[in-house]
C-alpha positions as CSV (number, residue, x, y, z in Angstrom):
1,X,-26.9,-21.4,-6.3
2,X,-28.4,-19.3,-3.6
3,X,-31.1,-19.0,-0.9
4,X,-32.5,-15.7,0.7
5,X,-29.4,-15.0,2.9
6,X,-26.6,-17.1,1.4
7,X,-24.7,-17.8,-1.8
8,X,-22.9,-20.9,-3.0
9,X,-20.1,-20.5,-5.6
10,X,-17.7,-23.2,-6.8
11,X,-14.3,-22.2,-7.1
12,X,-11.3,-24.4,-8.4
13,X,-10.7,-25.9,-5.0
14,X,-14.2,-26.3,-3.7
15,X,-17.4,-24.7,-2.9
16,X,-17.9,-21.7,-0.8
17,X,-21.0,-20.0,0.8
18,X,-21.3,-16.5,1.4
19,X,-23.8,-14.0,2.8
20,X,-26.2,-11.6,1.5
21,X,-25.6,-8.2,3.4
22,X,-26.8,-4.9,2.6
23,X,-27.2,-5.5,-1.3
24,X,-23.8,-7.1,-1.6
25,X,-23.0,-10.9,-1.5
26,X,-19.8,-11.2,0.9
27,X,-17.4,-14.2,0.9
28,X,-14.7,-14.0,3.6
29,X,-11.7,-15.9,4.5
30,X,-11.2,-17.9,1.4
31,X,-7.9,-19.3,1.2
32,X,-5.9,-18.4,-1.8
33,X,-2.6,-20.5,-1.0
34,X,-1.4,-23.2,1.6
35,X,-0.5,-22.2,5.0
36,X,3.1,-20.7,4.8
37,X,4.1,-22.3,8.0
38,X,6.1,-25.3,9.3
39,X,8.5,-26.5,6.4
40,X,6.9,-23.8,4.3
41,X,7.9,-20.8,6.5
42,X,9.8,-18.3,4.5
43,X,9.1,-20.1,1.0
44,X,7.3,-19.0,-1.9
45,X,3.4,-19.5,-1.7
46,X,2.0,-23.0,-2.7
47,X,-1.4,-23.8,-3.8
48,X,-4.2,-24.4,-1.3
49,X,-5.5,-27.6,-0.5
50,X,-8.8,-28.5,-2.1
51,X,-11.8,-29.5,0.2
52,X,-14.8,-31.5,-0.1
53,X,-18.4,-30.0,0.5
54,X,-19.4,-26.7,1.2
55,X,-16.8,-24.3,3.2
56,X,-18.5,-21.5,5.2
57,X,-17.0,-18.0,3.9
58,X,-18.8,-15.9,6.8
59,X,-15.9,-15.1,8.8
60,X,-12.5,-13.2,8.3
61,X,-9.6,-15.6,8.3
62,X,-6.5,-15.1,10.4
63,X,-4.4,-12.2,9.7
64,X,-0.5,-12.1,9.3
65,X,1.3,-12.0,12.7
66,X,2.2,-8.3,13.6
67,X,3.2,-6.0,16.3
68,X,0.9,-3.0,16.7
69,X,2.5,0.3,15.5
70,X,2.8,3.0,18.4
71,X,0.0,5.5,18.4
72,X,-2.0,3.7,15.9
73,X,-4.6,2.5,18.8
74,X,-6.3,5.8,18.4
75,X,-7.4,5.1,14.8
76,X,-10.1,2.5,15.2
77,X,-10.6,2.1,11.4
78,X,-7.2,0.6,11.0
79,X,-7.5,-1.6,14.0
80,X,-6.7,-5.5,13.2
81,X,-9.0,-7.4,15.4
82,X,-8.9,-10.9,13.7
83,X,-6.8,-13.7,15.2
84,X,-3.2,-13.7,14.1
85,X,-1.5,-16.9,12.5
86,X,1.1,-17.9,10.0
87,X,-1.8,-19.5,8.4
88,X,-3.1,-16.2,7.0
89,X,-3.2,-16.1,3.1
90,X,-6.9,-15.5,2.8
91,X,-8.9,-13.0,0.7
92,X,-12.3,-11.7,1.1
93,X,-14.9,-10.7,-1.8
94,X,-17.7,-8.4,-2.1
95,X,-19.9,-8.7,-5.2
96,X,-23.0,-7.2,-6.4
97,X,-24.3,-10.8,-7.5
98,X,-22.8,-13.7,-9.2
99,X,-25.5,-13.8,-11.8
100,X,-24.6,-10.5,-13.4
101,X,-22.5,-9.6,-16.5
102,X,-19.0,-9.5,-15.8
103,X,-18.1,-6.7,-13.7
104,X,-14.7,-4.8,-13.2
105,X,-12.5,-6.3,-10.4
106,X,-10.9,-4.0,-7.9
107,X,-8.1,-5.9,-5.8
108,X,-7.1,-3.8,-2.6
109,X,-3.5,-4.5,-1.3
110,X,-3.5,-3.0,2.2
111,X,-0.7,-0.6,3.8
112,X,1.0,-0.7,7.1
113,X,4.8,0.0,6.5
114,X,5.1,-3.8,5.3
115,X,4.5,-4.8,9.0
116,X,0.9,-4.2,10.1
117,X,-2.6,-4.4,8.5
118,X,-4.9,-6.8,7.0
119,X,-7.5,-7.3,4.1
120,X,-10.3,-7.2,7.0
121,X,-9.7,-3.9,8.6
122,X,-12.9,-2.0,9.6
123,X,-12.3,0.7,6.9
124,X,-12.8,-1.8,4.0
125,X,-16.0,-3.4,5.5
126,X,-19.6,-2.0,4.7
127,X,-18.0,-0.2,1.8
128,X,-20.1,1.5,-0.6
129,X,-17.7,1.1,-3.8
130,X,-19.7,-2.3,-4.7
131,X,-23.2,-1.2,-4.7
132,X,-22.4,2.2,-6.1
133,X,-20.2,1.3,-8.8
134,X,-21.3,-2.3,-9.9
135,X,-17.7,-3.6,-9.3
136,X,-16.4,-6.7,-7.5
137,X,-14.0,-5.8,-4.8
138,X,-11.4,-8.3,-3.4
139,X,-9.2,-7.6,-0.3
140,X,-6.2,-9.8,0.5
141,X,-3.8,-10.7,3.5
142,X,-0.1,-11.4,2.8
143,X,3.0,-12.1,4.9
144,X,4.7,-9.0,6.4
145,X,7.6,-8.2,8.6
146,X,10.1,-10.8,9.3
147,X,7.8,-13.6,7.8
148,X,7.3,-11.9,4.4
149,X,10.2,-9.5,3.8
150,X,13.2,-11.0,5.2
151,X,16.2,-12.4,3.0
152,X,17.5,-15.4,4.3
153,X,18.8,-17.1,1.3
154,X,22.4,-15.5,1.8
155,X,22.8,-15.9,5.4
156,X,21.4,-19.8,5.4
157,X,23.6,-20.3,2.1
158,X,20.4,-21.4,0.5
159,X,19.1,-23.6,3.4
160,X,15.9,-21.4,3.5
161,X,15.2,-19.7,0.0
162,X,13.7,-16.5,1.5
163,X,14.4,-13.8,-1.3
164,X,13.0,-11.0,1.1
165,X,9.8,-10.6,-1.6
166,X,7.7,-13.3,-0.2
167,X,5.1,-11.0,0.8
168,X,4.9,-9.6,-2.8
169,X,4.9,-13.4,-4.2
170,X,1.8,-13.8,-1.9
171,X,0.1,-10.8,-3.7
172,X,0.9,-12.3,-7.2
173,X,-0.4,-15.9,-6.0
174,X,-3.7,-14.0,-4.8
175,X,-3.8,-12.3,-8.4
176,X,-3.5,-15.8,-9.9
177,X,-6.4,-17.2,-7.6
178,X,-8.6,-14.2,-8.6
179,X,-7.9,-14.7,-12.3
180,X,-8.8,-18.4,-12.0
181,X,-12.1,-18.0,-10.0
182,X,-13.3,-14.4,-10.0
183,X,-15.7,-15.1,-13.2
184,X,-17.8,-17.4,-10.6
185,X,-18.2,-14.3,-8.4
186,X,-19.6,-12.1,-11.0
187,X,-16.3,-10.4,-11.8
188,X,-14.2,-9.9,-15.1
189,X,-10.9,-11.9,-15.0
190,X,-9.7,-9.7,-18.0
191,X,-10.3,-6.4,-16.1
192,X,-8.5,-6.6,-13.0
193,X,-7.3,-3.3,-11.2
194,X,-4.9,-3.2,-8.4
195,X,-5.2,-0.4,-5.8
196,X,-3.6,0.2,-2.5
197,X,-2.1,2.8,-0.2
198,X,1.1,3.3,1.2
199,X,3.0,-0.1,1.6
200,X,0.2,-1.5,-0.5
201,X,0.9,1.2,-3.2
202,X,4.5,0.7,-2.8
203,X,3.8,-3.0,-3.4
204,X,2.1,-2.2,-6.5
205,X,4.8,-0.1,-7.7
206,X,7.1,-3.3,-7.1
207,X,4.8,-5.5,-8.9
208,X,4.9,-3.0,-11.9
209,X,8.4,-3.8,-12.2
210,X,8.7,-7.6,-11.2
211,X,8.8,-10.1,-14.1
212,X,6.7,-12.4,-12.0
213,X,3.6,-10.1,-11.9
214,X,3.5,-9.4,-15.6
215,X,0.0,-9.9,-17.1
216,X,-1.5,-10.3,-13.7
217,X,-3.5,-7.1,-13.7
218,X,-4.8,-4.4,-16.3
219,X,-4.7,-1.3,-14.4
220,X,-3.1,0.2,-11.2
221,X,-4.1,2.9,-8.7
222,X,-1.3,3.9,-6.3
223,X,-2.4,5.9,-3.2
224,X,0.7,7.5,-1.4
225,X,3.3,5.2,-2.8
226,X,5.5,4.8,-5.8
227,X,8.1,2.3,-7.1
228,X,11.3,2.9,-5.1
229,X,10.8,1.8,-1.6
230,X,12.9,-1.3,-1.7
231,X,16.3,-2.2,0.0
232,X,19.4,-3.6,-1.6
233,X,20.4,-7.3,-1.2
234,X,23.5,-5.8,0.9
235,X,21.0,-4.0,3.0
236,X,18.8,-7.2,3.2
237,X,21.6,-9.4,4.4
238,X,22.6,-6.8,6.9
239,X,19.2,-6.6,8.3
240,X,19.0,-10.5,8.5
241,X,22.3,-10.7,10.2
242,X,21.0,-8.2,13.0
243,X,17.7,-10.2,13.1
244,X,19.6,-13.6,13.8
245,X,22.0,-12.0,16.5
246,X,19.0,-10.9,18.5
247,X,17.6,-14.4,18.1
248,X,21.0,-15.9,19.0
249,X,20.6,-18.2,16.2
250,X,23.3,-19.1,13.6
251,X,22.5,-18.8,9.9
252,X,23.4,-22.2,9.2
253,X,20.9,-23.8,11.7
254,X,17.9,-23.8,9.4
255,X,15.9,-26.1,11.6
256,X,16.4,-23.8,14.7
257,X,15.1,-20.9,12.4
258,X,12.0,-23.1,11.3
259,X,11.3,-24.2,14.8
260,X,11.1,-20.5,16.0
261,X,7.5,-19.5,17.7
262,X,5.8,-16.8,16.2
263,X,5.7,-14.8,19.4
264,X,9.6,-15.0,19.4
265,X,10.0,-13.8,15.8
266,X,7.6,-10.8,16.6
267,X,9.6,-9.9,19.8
268,X,12.9,-10.0,17.8
269,X,11.2,-8.0,15.2
270,X,10.2,-5.5,17.8
271,X,13.7,-5.3,19.3
272,X,15.2,-4.9,15.6
273,X,12.8,-2.1,14.9
274,X,13.8,0.0,18.0
275,X,17.7,-0.5,17.2
276,X,17.1,0.7,13.6
277,X,14.8,3.5,14.8
278,X,17.5,4.7,17.0
279,X,20.2,4.4,14.4
280,X,18.5,5.5,11.2
281,X,15.2,7.0,12.4
282,X,13.3,3.9,10.7
283,X,9.8,2.9,11.8
284,X,10.2,-0.7,10.2
285,X,13.3,-2.7,9.7
286,X,11.7,-4.5,6.6
287,X,11.0,-3.8,3.0
288,X,11.0,-5.8,-0.2
289,X,14.5,-6.7,-1.4
290,X,16.2,-6.4,-4.6
291,X,17.5,-9.9,-4.7
292,X,18.5,-10.0,-8.2
293,X,15.9,-12.8,-9.1
294,X,12.4,-12.3,-7.9
295,X,13.0,-8.7,-8.1
296,X,16.0,-8.4,-10.7
297,X,16.2,-4.5,-10.3
298,X,15.0,-1.4,-8.7
299,X,11.3,-1.4,-9.8
300,X,11.5,2.4,-11.0
301,X,14.3,1.3,-13.2
302,X,12.4,-1.5,-14.8
303,X,9.4,0.7,-15.2
304,X,11.5,3.3,-17.0
305,X,12.8,0.5,-19.2
306,X,9.0,-0.3,-20.1
307,X,8.1,-3.2,-17.9
308,X,4.8,-1.8,-17.3
309,X,4.3,0.1,-20.3
310,X,0.8,-1.5,-21.3
311,X,-0.7,-0.7,-17.8
312,X,-2.7,2.6,-17.2
313,X,-1.6,4.2,-13.8
314,X,-3.7,6.5,-11.5
315,X,-1.3,7.8,-8.7
316,X,-1.3,10.5,-6.3
317,X,-0.7,11.6,-2.9
318,X,-2.0,13.6,0.1
319,X,-0.5,17.2,0.6
320,X,0.5,16.7,4.3
321,X,1.5,13.0,4.5
322,X,4.2,13.1,7.1
323,X,1.9,15.0,9.6
324,X,0.7,11.8,10.7
325,X,4.1,10.2,11.6
326,X,5.4,13.5,13.0
327,X,2.3,13.7,15.3
328,X,3.4,10.4,16.7
329,X,6.8,11.6,17.6
330,X,7.0,13.1,21.0
331,X,10.1,15.1,20.3
332,X,8.7,16.8,17.2
333,X,7.3,19.7,18.9
334,X,10.6,21.0,20.0
335,X,11.9,20.9,16.3
336,X,14.4,23.6,15.5
337,X,16.6,24.5,12.6
338,X,19.4,22.4,13.8
339,X,17.3,19.4,14.4
340,X,15.6,19.7,11.0
341,X,19.0,19.9,9.2
342,X,20.3,16.7,10.9
343,X,17.1,14.9,9.8
344,X,17.3,16.2,6.3
345,X,21.1,15.2,6.1
346,X,20.2,11.6,6.6
347,X,18.3,11.7,3.3
348,X,19.6,14.8,1.3
349,X,23.3,15.5,0.6
350,X,24.2,17.9,3.3
351,X,25.4,20.5,0.7
352,X,21.9,20.5,-0.8
353,X,20.1,21.0,2.4
354,X,20.1,24.7,2.5
355,X,18.8,24.9,-0.9
356,X,16.0,22.6,-0.2
357,X,14.8,24.3,3.1
358,X,15.1,27.8,1.5
359,X,12.7,26.9,-1.4
360,X,10.2,25.0,0.9
361,X,10.3,27.9,3.2
362,X,9.6,30.4,0.6
363,X,6.7,28.5,-0.8
364,X,5.2,27.9,2.6
365,X,5.3,31.7,3.1
366,X,3.9,32.3,-0.4
367,X,0.8,30.3,0.7
368,X,0.3,32.3,3.9
369,X,1.9,29.6,6.3
370,X,4.6,30.5,8.7
371,X,7.6,28.7,7.6
372,X,8.8,27.2,11.0
373,X,11.3,24.3,10.9
374,X,8.8,21.5,11.8
375,X,6.6,22.5,8.9
376,X,9.3,22.9,6.3
377,X,10.7,19.4,7.3
378,X,7.3,17.8,7.4
379,X,6.6,19.1,3.7
380,X,10.4,17.9,2.5
381,X,9.8,14.5,4.0
382,X,6.4,14.2,2.5
383,X,7.6,14.8,-0.7
384,X,10.7,12.7,-0.2
385,X,9.0,9.6,0.8
386,X,5.7,10.0,-1.2
387,X,5.3,12.6,-3.8
388,X,8.3,12.5,-5.8
389,X,8.5,8.8,-6.2
390,X,5.0,8.8,-7.4
391,X,5.6,11.5,-10.0
392,X,8.6,9.9,-11.2
393,X,6.4,6.8,-11.7
394,X,3.8,8.8,-13.4
395,X,6.2,10.5,-15.8
396,X,8.0,7.3,-16.5
397,X,4.5,5.9,-17.7
398,X,3.8,8.9,-19.7
399,X,7.1,8.5,-21.2
400,X,6.3,5.1,-22.2
401,X,3.2,6.2,-24.0
402,X,0.5,5.0,-21.5
403,X,-2.1,7.6,-20.1
404,X,-1.1,8.2,-16.4
405,X,-3.1,10.4,-14.1
406,X,-1.9,12.2,-11.0
407,X,-3.9,13.6,-8.0
408,X,-3.0,15.5,-5.0
409,X,-5.6,15.1,-2.1
410,X,-5.7,18.5,0.1
411,X,-8.8,17.8,2.1
412,X,-7.8,18.3,5.8
413,X,-8.7,16.4,9.0
414,X,-10.5,17.9,11.6
415,X,-8.7,15.8,14.4
416,X,-6.2,17.6,16.7
417,X,-7.6,20.9,15.8
418,X,-6.7,20.5,12.2
419,X,-2.9,19.7,13.1
420,X,-2.9,16.7,10.9
421,X,-3.8,18.7,7.8
422,X,-4.2,16.4,4.7
423,X,-2.3,13.5,6.2
424,X,-1.3,10.1,5.4
425,X,-4.3,7.5,5.0
426,X,-6.9,10.4,5.2
427,X,-7.9,9.6,1.6
428,X,-8.9,5.8,2.1
429,X,-12.2,6.7,4.0
430,X,-13.3,8.6,1.1
431,X,-12.5,5.9,-1.6
432,X,-14.3,3.3,0.5
433,X,-17.1,5.6,1.6
434,X,-16.2,4.9,5.3
435,X,-15.6,8.1,6.6
436,X,-16.0,9.2,10.1
437,X,-16.4,12.6,11.6
438,X,-13.4,12.5,14.0
439,X,-10.9,11.7,11.5
440,X,-12.3,12.6,8.2
441,X,-15.0,15.2,8.8
442,X,-18.6,14.8,7.9
443,X,-21.3,16.6,6.2
444,X,-22.5,17.4,2.5
445,X,-19.1,18.5,1.4
446,X,-17.5,15.3,2.7
447,X,-20.2,13.3,1.1
448,X,-19.4,15.0,-2.1
449,X,-15.8,14.3,-2.1
450,X,-16.2,10.6,-1.3
451,X,-18.9,10.3,-4.3
452,X,-16.5,11.9,-6.8
453,X,-13.5,10.0,-5.7
454,X,-15.4,6.8,-5.7
455,X,-16.8,7.5,-9.3
456,X,-13.2,8.3,-10.3
457,X,-11.7,5.2,-9.0
458,X,-14.5,3.1,-10.5
459,X,-14.2,4.9,-13.8
460,X,-10.8,4.3,-13.9
461,X,-11.2,0.7,-13.1
462,X,-13.8,0.1,-15.7
463,X,-12.0,2.1,-18.5
464,X,-8.7,3.2,-17.7
465,X,-9.8,6.9,-17.5
466,X,-11.0,8.5,-14.1
467,X,-12.7,11.0,-15.8
468,X,-16.5,10.8,-14.7
469,X,-19.7,12.9,-14.7
470,X,-19.4,14.0,-11.0
471,X,-15.8,15.1,-11.1
472,X,-15.6,15.9,-14.9
473,X,-12.8,15.6,-17.3
474,X,-9.4,14.6,-16.0
475,X,-6.6,15.1,-18.3
476,X,-3.5,12.8,-18.2
477,X,-0.5,14.2,-16.2
478,X,1.6,14.9,-19.7
479,X,4.2,17.5,-20.4
480,X,1.5,20.1,-18.7
481,X,1.9,18.4,-15.5
482,X,-2.1,18.2,-15.2
483,X,-3.1,17.3,-11.5
484,X,-6.5,16.9,-10.2
485,X,-6.7,18.5,-6.7
486,X,-9.1,16.4,-4.5
487,X,-10.8,18.9,-1.7
488,X,-14.0,20.6,-1.1
489,X,-14.0,22.1,-4.6
490,X,-12.3,19.5,-7.0
491,X,-10.4,21.1,-9.7
492,X,-7.8,20.1,-12.4
493,X,-4.6,22.3,-11.9
494,X,-1.3,22.6,-14.1
495,X,1.8,22.1,-12.4
496,X,0.8,22.8,-8.8
497,X,3.4,23.2,-6.1
498,X,5.7,23.4,-9.0
499,X,8.8,25.2,-7.0
500,X,8.8,22.4,-4.6
501,X,8.9,19.7,-7.2
502,X,11.6,21.4,-9.5
503,X,13.9,21.3,-6.6
504,X,14.1,17.6,-6.8
505,X,15.1,17.8,-10.7
506,X,18.6,16.2,-11.2
507,X,18.4,14.5,-7.7
508,X,18.9,10.9,-8.1
509,X,16.8,9.0,-5.3
510,X,18.2,5.3,-5.9
511,X,16.3,4.0,-3.0
512,X,13.9,5.3,-0.8
513,X,14.5,4.5,2.7
514,X,11.5,2.7,4.5
515,X,9.4,4.9,6.9
């Protein structure tokens, strides 16, 4: 049922009314679960309460409580402007129309180091994916930081059953809601593709290895994130102990934990982040926990055994991922070889550091770059955190007999006189068609790249193959290591940046430290 500017849809929990905007019907702030607050804090998500009458769906819902990341205030497209509240489990839907044949559904899981972000950031609004591709787009909020990824079950002796995976369980619950209700919005519940970036992609990598997520989606697109950014139960318990020490609350006092105000939780989270940053160089103290039950094992190991063998995967990274993080580091400009070695020895066995730096320095020189310490370190960090985990996921899917596609995004940002290069997050604006001249660049070449990426992402969501007319054929990664290079001139290459990739062969990466 609809009028000129509004559209009514009946869900399993009640009717919602959205707006017609720029050729799309938009439904904002629909609850997909009950508020995880009060006695439900740190519990698995519960079904939403049904409502009577018509629920307006014109405003975005509250977002998960969070502290801002230092330096991110300069990136307006990623600003979180909605009110924050524990009652944050809302989703948003953009659809070309509910009366159409069932459209492919694309569910965006936002990034933000597991501590910031939302499904209503400026980047996702006014997208051109939906009208351009005849798809239904859904964005979601999920719990983050201490409220979403803190294991408390051990330290509270079961009084609070938090596994450290509650944020992931939120995502799974949203997928359940989508499967139950999306047909009423014009979507195909049997053709759901999850896609996300950074912590969003890492979340998808985790879902690919979690039994609770089995059968919840058909395809997966991972931008700058694999399936290894998780923590051991031992590490999760240690983080919880430090967190409670800061709060001066005993683990056996569950009532005191549940009575904590959100500002106090966020304040303690900030203090913990500062401690772990000083100790381990971590930007975030929280990540999903391999608790042995909700997440039985490291997801990449489960994937290697076939947990996601039925799911086509499109996954890739940006060439200069870590330039964004290092640009926020005030001390990075003074990086020398000794400082580089110290940082690398924290992630690579010290005896292997000389070999790594020599290989990356040689590769940079061959491409005409000056192999200074800072650039070598950035390239190794980018591959350690992003490219190699993504390639191992792609390789695992190939071995399991599913088509897996890989890309390398090399378009460079003009910001800071080009110093950011093809940095972390840069590709998102091109995927959503929301790119700005300052950070992304502009002009015919930018427009063409955005169109090609959107066409490829939509083709993959529709068919499981990202090949399309504007981009051309896109062969799976396979034994030839086919990689689609996304830049002013897009092209399929065989084994690009191979000498850097090869140096990681035989290097077991049991867990990737959080950024």
